[in-house]
RODO-2510 file (C-alpha; in nm, 4 decimals, decimal comma):
residues 351
     n   res          X          Y          Z
     1     x    -0,4946    -1,4476    -2,6630
     2     x    -0,2756    -1,3414    -2,3486
     3     x    -0,2016    -1,6493    -2,0975
     4     x    -0,0969    -1,4274    -1,8156
     5     x    -0,4173    -1,1902    -1,8358
     6     x    -0,6737    -1,5150    -1,8942
     7     x    -0,5066    -1,7110    -1,5791
     8     x    -0,6086    -1,3647    -1,4221
     9     x    -0,9294    -1,3662    -1,5294
    10     x    -1,0061    -1,6896    -1,4015
    11     x    -0,9051    -1,6169    -1,0471
    12     x    -1,0778    -1,3171    -1,0211
    13     x    -1,4405    -1,5072    -0,9632
    14     x    -1,2719    -1,6060    -0,6348
    15     x    -1,1689    -1,3197    -0,4657
    16     x    -1,2820    -1,2782    -0,1229
    17     x    -1,2465    -1,6660    -0,0634
    18     x    -0,8245    -1,6210     0,1159
    19     x    -0,8243    -1,3949     0,4221
    20     x    -0,4973    -1,1338     0,4366
    21     x    -0,3738    -1,0028     0,7540
    22     x    -0,2532    -0,6287     0,6477
    23     x     0,0426    -0,5503     0,9500
    24     x     0,2189    -0,2303     1,0323
    25     x     0,2009     0,0568     0,9776
    26     x    -0,1893     0,2501     0,9596
    27     x    -0,2568     0,6166     0,9038
    28     x    -0,6025     0,7842     0,8968
    29     x    -0,6616     1,0232     0,5743
    30     x    -0,8454     1,2992     0,6464
    31     x    -0,9483     1,5417     0,3636
    32     x    -1,1047     1,9038     0,4713
    33     x    -1,3020     2,0649     0,1783
    34     x    -1,2348     2,4753     0,2147
    35     x    -1,4637     2,7206    -0,0387
    36     x    -1,2361     3,0044    -0,0689
    37     x    -1,5591     3,2113    -0,1060
    38     x    -1,6115     3,1442     0,2619
    39     x    -1,2497     3,2538     0,3773
    40     x    -1,2213     3,5183     0,6737
    41     x    -1,0127     3,6920     0,8749
    42     x    -0,9322     3,5553     1,2618
    43     x    -1,0271     3,7914     1,4789
    44     x    -0,8050     3,7017     1,7218
    45     x    -0,4594     3,7028     1,4721
    46     x    -0,5693     3,8775     1,1532
    47     x    -0,4919     3,5803     0,9816
    48     x    -0,6860     3,4137     0,7011
    49     x    -0,9258     3,1407     0,8756
    50     x    -1,0239     2,8491     0,6160
    51     x    -1,3916     2,7049     0,6511
    52     x    -1,4362     2,3936     0,6354
    53     x    -1,7391     2,2668     0,5052
    54     x    -1,6653     1,9087     0,4033
    55     x    -1,4323     1,6580     0,5559
    56     x    -1,4218     1,2504     0,4571
    57     x    -1,2039     1,0714     0,6855
    58     x    -1,0189     0,7083     0,4415
    59     x    -0,7955     0,4936     0,6540
    60     x    -0,4508     0,5693     0,5481
    61     x    -0,1127     0,3703     0,5088
    62     x    -0,2049    -0,0137     0,5938
    63     x    -0,5693     0,0844     0,6082
    64     x    -0,5304     0,2167     0,2280
    65     x    -0,4408    -0,1568     0,1281
    66     x    -0,7333    -0,2900     0,3713
    67     x    -0,9957    -0,0256     0,1796
    68     x    -0,8773    -0,1480    -0,1355
    69     x    -0,9156    -0,5316    -0,0712
    70     x    -1,2367    -0,4658     0,1387
    71     x    -1,3255    -0,2984    -0,1616
    72     x    -1,3062    -0,6052    -0,3676
    73     x    -1,4283    -0,8512    -0,0963
    74     x    -1,1286    -0,9584     0,0960
    75     x    -1,1304    -1,0911     0,4684
    76     x    -0,9088    -0,8626     0,6679
    77     x    -0,7373    -0,9279     0,9536
    78     x    -0,5687    -0,5780     1,0770
    79     x    -0,2585    -0,5392     1,3081
    80     x    -0,0897    -0,2083     1,3806
    81     x    -0,0874     0,0660     1,6292
    82     x    -0,3222     0,3552     1,6999
    83     x    -0,3176     0,6321     1,9742
    84     x    -0,5387     0,6347     2,2585
    85     x    -0,6730     0,9747     2,0749
    86     x    -0,9672     1,1112     1,8524
    87     x    -0,7304     1,0032     1,5605
    88     x    -0,7066     0,6630     1,6608
    89     x    -1,1282     0,6716     1,7615
    90     x    -1,1825     0,7860     1,3702
    91     x    -0,9588     0,5167     1,2185
    92     x    -1,0898     0,2212     1,4019
    93     x    -1,4501     0,3661     1,3231
    94     x    -1,3282     0,3475     0,9462
    95     x    -1,1652     0,0035     0,9596
    96     x    -1,5284    -0,1225     1,0694
    97     x    -1,7360     0,0893     0,8149
    98     x    -1,5290    -0,1129     0,5487
    99     x    -1,5844    -0,4323     0,7445
   100     x    -1,2249    -0,5170     0,8549
   101     x    -1,1944    -0,7290     1,1489
   102     x    -0,9961    -0,4449     1,4268
   103     x    -0,9886    -0,7090     1,6985
   104     x    -0,5823    -0,7238     1,7010
   105     x    -0,4793    -0,3501     1,6749
   106     x    -0,3917    -0,1868     1,9484
   107     x    -0,4760     0,1208     2,1124
   108     x    -0,2122     0,2788     2,3644
   109     x    -0,1879     0,6519     2,5200
   110     x     0,2189     0,6264     2,4579
   111     x     0,1683     0,7105     2,1017
   112     x    -0,0180     0,9412     1,8499
   113     x    -0,2462     0,8191     1,5954
   114     x    -0,0271     0,9110     1,2544
   115     x    -0,2291     1,1361     1,0113
   116     x    -0,2198     1,2734     0,7026
   117     x    -0,4403     1,5980     0,7422
   118     x    -0,5651     1,6936     0,3749
   119     x    -0,6458     2,0527     0,3070
   120     x    -0,8346     2,0504    -0,0194
   121     x    -0,9231     2,3804    -0,1075
   122     x    -1,1775     2,5324    -0,4063
   123     x    -1,2248     2,8722    -0,5821
   124     x    -1,5766     2,7783    -0,7798
   125     x    -1,7124     2,5068    -0,5728
   126     x    -1,6591     2,2244    -0,7568
   127     x    -1,3028     2,1278    -0,8721
   128     x    -1,0612     2,1100    -0,5435
   129     x    -0,6845     2,1435    -0,5156
   130     x    -0,5145     2,0099    -0,2446
   131     x    -0,3322     2,2949    -0,0340
   132     x    -0,0230     2,2237     0,2411
   133     x    -0,0505     1,8856     0,4208
   134     x    -0,0446     1,8714     0,7829
   135     x     0,1228     1,5149     0,9644
   136     x     0,0805     1,3935     1,2658
   137     x     0,4031     1,1433     1,3577
   138     x     0,5543     0,9628     1,6215
   139     x     0,9345     1,1210     1,6503
   140     x     1,0444     0,8465     1,9059
   141     x     1,1246     0,5080     1,9574
   142     x     0,8751     0,2416     1,9714
   143     x     0,8334     0,1569     2,3188
   144     x     0,9190    -0,2478     2,3551
   145     x     0,5891    -0,3138     2,5080
   146     x     0,3970    -0,2251     2,1721
   147     x     0,6633    -0,3814     1,9691
   148     x     0,5553    -0,7047     2,1697
   149     x     0,2014    -0,6223     2,1789
   150     x     0,2446    -0,6359     1,7945
   151     x     0,4075    -0,9718     1,7196
   152     x     0,1718    -1,1324     1,9592
   153     x    -0,1406    -0,9579     1,7908
   154     x    -0,0110    -1,0896     1,4101
   155     x     0,0842    -1,4495     1,5323
   156     x    -0,2623    -1,4484     1,6555
   157     x    -0,3810    -1,3118     1,2857
   158     x    -0,1627    -1,5935     1,1500
   159     x    -0,4261    -1,8172     1,2332
   160     x    -0,7104    -1,7480     1,0670
   161     x    -0,5099    -1,5509     0,6880
   162     x    -0,3683    -1,7049     0,4199
   163     x    -0,0976    -1,3943     0,3423
   164     x     0,0333    -1,1024     0,5273
   165     x     0,1293    -0,7311     0,3773
   166     x     0,3455    -0,5702     0,5540
   167     x     0,3708    -0,1887     0,5349
   168     x     0,6598    -0,0143     0,6767
   169     x     0,5529     0,3449     0,5851
   170     x     0,8263     0,5783     0,7233
   171     x     1,1675     0,7028     0,6349
   172     x     1,2184     0,6905     1,0221
   173     x     1,3485     0,3743     1,1648
   174     x     1,2094     0,2116     1,4850
   175     x     0,9495     0,5332     1,5137
   176     x     0,6433     0,3454     1,3931
   177     x     0,5094    -0,0454     1,4272
   178     x     0,8206    -0,1980     1,1720
   179     x     1,1056    -0,1643     1,3820
   180     x     1,4156    -0,3833     1,4061
   181     x     1,2936    -0,6194     1,6036
   182     x     0,9824    -0,6835     1,4716
   183     x     1,1825    -0,7001     1,1536
   184     x     1,3949    -0,9877     1,3121
   185     x     1,0406    -1,1272     1,4096
   186     x     0,9017    -1,1594     1,0959
   187     x     1,1989    -1,3786     0,9557
   188     x     1,1309    -1,5990     1,1982
   189     x     0,7423    -1,6904     1,1302
   190     x     0,8332    -1,6226     0,7686
   191     x     1,0227    -1,9531     0,8141
   192     x     0,7719    -2,0917     1,0857
   193     x     0,4807    -2,0611     0,7610
   194     x     0,5977    -2,1069     0,4881
   195     x     0,2588    -2,2182     0,3766
   196     x     0,1627    -1,8259     0,3694
   197     x     0,2974    -1,5287     0,1536
   198     x     0,4721    -1,3040     0,4005
   199     x     0,5073    -0,9476     0,1245
   200     x     0,7034    -0,6108     0,3015
   201     x     0,6341    -0,2784     0,1231
   202     x     0,9228    -0,0313     0,2434
   203     x     0,9851     0,3119     0,1500
   204     x     1,3021     0,3726     0,3139
   205     x     1,3769     0,0253     0,4454
   206     x     1,3729    -0,2139     0,2176
   207     x     1,6987    -0,3675     0,2203
   208     x     1,6596    -0,4440     0,5993
   209     x     1,3638    -0,6927     0,5088
   210     x     1,4687    -1,0924     0,5165
   211     x     1,3040    -1,4140     0,3915
   212     x     1,0038    -1,2349     0,2762
   213     x     0,8902    -1,1139    -0,0902
   214     x     1,0208    -0,7568    -0,1164
   215     x     0,8346    -0,4893    -0,2921
   216     x     0,9725    -0,1156    -0,3232
   217     x     0,9974     0,1716    -0,6165
   218     x     1,3038     0,2206    -0,7983
   219     x     1,4367     0,5259    -0,5921
   220     x     1,3579     0,3063    -0,2508
   221     x     1,5654     0,0303    -0,3719
   222     x     1,8681     0,0504    -0,1624
   223     x     2,1680     0,0994    -0,3662
   224     x     2,3115     0,3767    -0,5971
   225     x     1,9983     0,6197    -0,6726
   226     x     1,8782     0,6227    -1,0406
   227     x     2,0006     0,9663    -1,1606
   228     x     1,7169     1,1231    -1,3308
   229     x     1,3220     1,0291    -1,3845
   230     x     1,3745     0,8614    -1,6861
   231     x     1,4025     0,4528    -1,6167
   232     x     1,7345     0,3096    -1,6316
   233     x     1,7182    -0,0339    -1,6537
   234     x     2,0677    -0,1360    -1,6368
   235     x     2,0775     0,0173    -1,2608
   236     x     1,7227    -0,1292    -1,1218
   237     x     1,8630    -0,4704    -1,2605
   238     x     2,1917    -0,4587    -1,0764
   239     x     2,0320    -0,3083    -0,7513
   240     x     1,7355    -0,5774    -0,7632
   241     x     1,9841    -0,8767    -0,8312
   242     x     2,2215    -0,7968    -0,5412
   243     x     1,8672    -0,7213    -0,3228
   244     x     1,7475    -1,0984    -0,4158
   245     x     2,0714    -1,2177    -0,3550
   246     x     2,0774    -1,0925     0,0428
   247     x     1,6937    -1,1134     0,0771
   248     x     1,6365    -1,4877    -0,0818
   249     x     1,2837    -1,4503    -0,1808
   250     x     1,1865    -1,2493    -0,4806
   251     x     1,2009    -0,8959    -0,5040
   252     x     0,9079    -0,6704    -0,6994
   253     x     1,0737    -0,3049    -0,8125
   254     x     0,7634    -0,1034    -0,9732
   255     x     0,8663     0,1558    -1,2118
   256     x     0,5716     0,4129    -1,2050
   257     x     0,4022     0,5042    -1,5763
   258     x     0,6702     0,1944    -1,6633
   259     x     0,5479    -0,0507    -1,4896
   260     x     0,7971    -0,3284    -1,2942
   261     x     1,0516    -0,5530    -1,2043
   262     x     1,0218    -0,9039    -1,0759
   263     x     1,3381    -1,0793    -0,9374
   264     x     1,2919    -1,4158    -0,8574
   265     x     1,5309    -1,7220    -0,8131
   266     x     1,5524    -1,8501    -1,1938
   267     x     1,4368    -1,5208    -1,4186
   268     x     1,3939    -1,1305    -1,4017
   269     x     1,1024    -1,0643    -1,5561
   270     x     0,9366    -0,7426    -1,6824
   271     x     0,5652    -0,6709    -1,6073
   272     x     0,4283    -0,3864    -1,8115
   273     x     0,1954    -0,0961    -1,7069
   274     x    -0,1711     0,0150    -1,7550
   275     x    -0,1737     0,3331    -1,9123
   276     x    -0,4668     0,5671    -1,8741
   277     x    -0,5578     0,8895    -1,9962
   278     x    -0,6666     1,2425    -1,8177
   279     x    -0,6185     1,3352    -1,4242
   280     x    -0,4582     1,1124    -1,2335
   281     x    -0,3785     1,1488    -0,8130
   282     x    -0,1164     0,9009    -0,7637
   283     x    -0,1679     0,8904    -0,3641
   284     x    -0,2243     0,5626    -0,2763
   285     x    -0,1553     0,3662    -0,5801
   286     x     0,1554     0,1603    -0,4482
   287     x    -0,1295     0,0837    -0,1843
   288     x    -0,3828    -0,0219    -0,4468
   289     x    -0,0469    -0,2492    -0,5759
   290     x    -0,0334    -0,4363    -0,2969
   291     x    -0,3652    -0,5356    -0,2680
   292     x    -0,3624    -0,6536    -0,6257
   293     x    -0,0419    -0,8744    -0,5436
   294     x    -0,1333    -1,0231    -0,2135
   295     x    -0,5111    -1,0970    -0,4359
   296     x    -0,2859    -1,2652    -0,6931
   297     x    -0,0368    -1,5019    -0,4795
   298     x    -0,3572    -1,6399    -0,2722
   299     x    -0,5027    -1,7377    -0,5485
   300     x    -0,2696    -1,9258    -0,7355
   301     x    -0,1121    -1,6805    -0,9398
   302     x     0,2484    -1,6620    -1,0296
   303     x     0,4365    -1,3111    -0,8804
   304     x     0,4564    -1,1406    -1,2453
   305     x     0,0785    -1,3072    -1,3136
   306     x     0,0137    -1,1328    -0,8945
   307     x     0,1805    -0,7452    -1,0125
   308     x     0,0297    -0,7594    -1,3345
   309     x    -0,3203    -0,7651    -1,1494
   310     x    -0,1805    -0,5237    -0,8890
   311     x    -0,1065    -0,2795    -1,1293
   312     x    -0,4480    -0,3136    -1,2942
   313     x    -0,6148    -0,1860    -1,0248
   314     x    -0,3523     0,0659    -0,9339
   315     x    -0,4446     0,2330    -1,2520
   316     x    -0,8082     0,1697    -1,1592
   317     x    -0,7640     0,3908    -0,8081
   318     x    -0,5502     0,6483    -0,9493
   319     x    -0,8068     0,8222    -1,1780
   320     x    -1,0152     0,8722    -0,8617
   321     x    -0,9248     1,2130    -0,7151
   322     x    -0,9246     1,4225    -0,4506
   323     x    -0,9857     1,0250    -0,2692
   324     x    -0,8153     0,8057    -0,1582
   325     x    -0,9561     0,5645    -0,4548
   326     x    -1,1052     0,2018    -0,4712
   327     x    -1,2657    -0,0023    -0,7768
   328     x    -1,4386    -0,2991    -0,8484
   329     x    -1,4331    -0,6824    -0,9747
   330     x    -1,6206    -0,5885    -1,2540
   331     x    -1,3606    -0,2744    -1,3782
   332     x    -1,0818    -0,4950    -1,3180
   333     x    -1,2076    -0,7693    -1,5267
   334     x    -1,3186    -0,4733    -1,8453
   335     x    -0,9392    -0,3287    -1,8476
   336     x    -0,7883    -0,6296    -1,7882
   337     x    -1,0041    -0,7756    -2,1234
   338     x    -0,9269    -0,4971    -2,2956
   339     x    -0,5547    -0,5914    -2,3406
   340     x    -0,6252    -0,9847    -2,3543
   341     x    -0,5239    -0,9473    -2,7294
   342     x    -0,2946    -0,6985    -2,7294
   343     x    -0,0169    -0,8757    -2,9022
   344     x     0,2743    -0,6267    -2,6990
   345     x     0,1170    -0,5913    -2,3952
   346     x     0,2572    -0,9154    -2,2174
   347     x     0,4919    -1,0082    -1,9520
   348     x     0,8218    -1,0967    -2,0485
   349     x     1,2190    -1,2653    -1,9320
   350     x     1,4491    -0,9966    -1,9237
   351     x     1,8031    -1,1055    -2,0026
***
């Protein structure tokens, strides 16, 4: 019997007993469903006017993590920025609809709400494919007063939660919730609260965090880029070791369908991935992983075991096409149980 999977199965009955703060970048995912049979020419321009027959709204970025946590029954306190606009109203509404606490969210007319508008096109009224996405982003530095408010709200939320997931969504630095000033304060807060887990996921700035658990994928790992899509273990190991030495806290490097590596003070672990068949949609896969990892950490799993749980959650959400997917405790148990006697599926130490 796989000891690590057995440990995970034991804690799943306690999911929901520990609250989590999701801090940083929040966006709105807006899916617009277009039936091409309804296309019509614009009277003003002659260009094709796409007719939206349905829309679906989901919290994105930090909201996707929140959505995954809430679907599993975890209390969530949201701390982030939204604009004083329609997208901000919709994002707040969706967060409240899933039962997240939004008391510490900040609304400001100094910014726009980050939004991913995703037109989905169908030629048969059944199967949809994504068209060109339209993004609403902020391309100016975050005002200092909003940085200060964010940090104040985070300190308030910490009193109610056992861990913080820090979501650093955008490649441009200092244009969103996670700025250089905010990262500096996170170092102080993590030292003041060693009993709480601080876990940062960053697309473009993983090397800028200190004294928190850092998670990124192999292409986001600071240092020389992996030259091709194939797993280059030597390259990942050398860059992961370097980031760990600079950060002083564990590093998690995901490698897609090939699993993940966990760098800790006394070991490097390889965590296998759950292989899935059929069509997949990897949008939000990393966010689902983050949700599972934080659940595992707050409930007493080792970090490699928590990463294995995160991979299981992600493997289930990516099988949902055209939506920002979530899963259930029962499905997680089923997938884990399917591997419990698989002797080839285990966490192993990397030499």
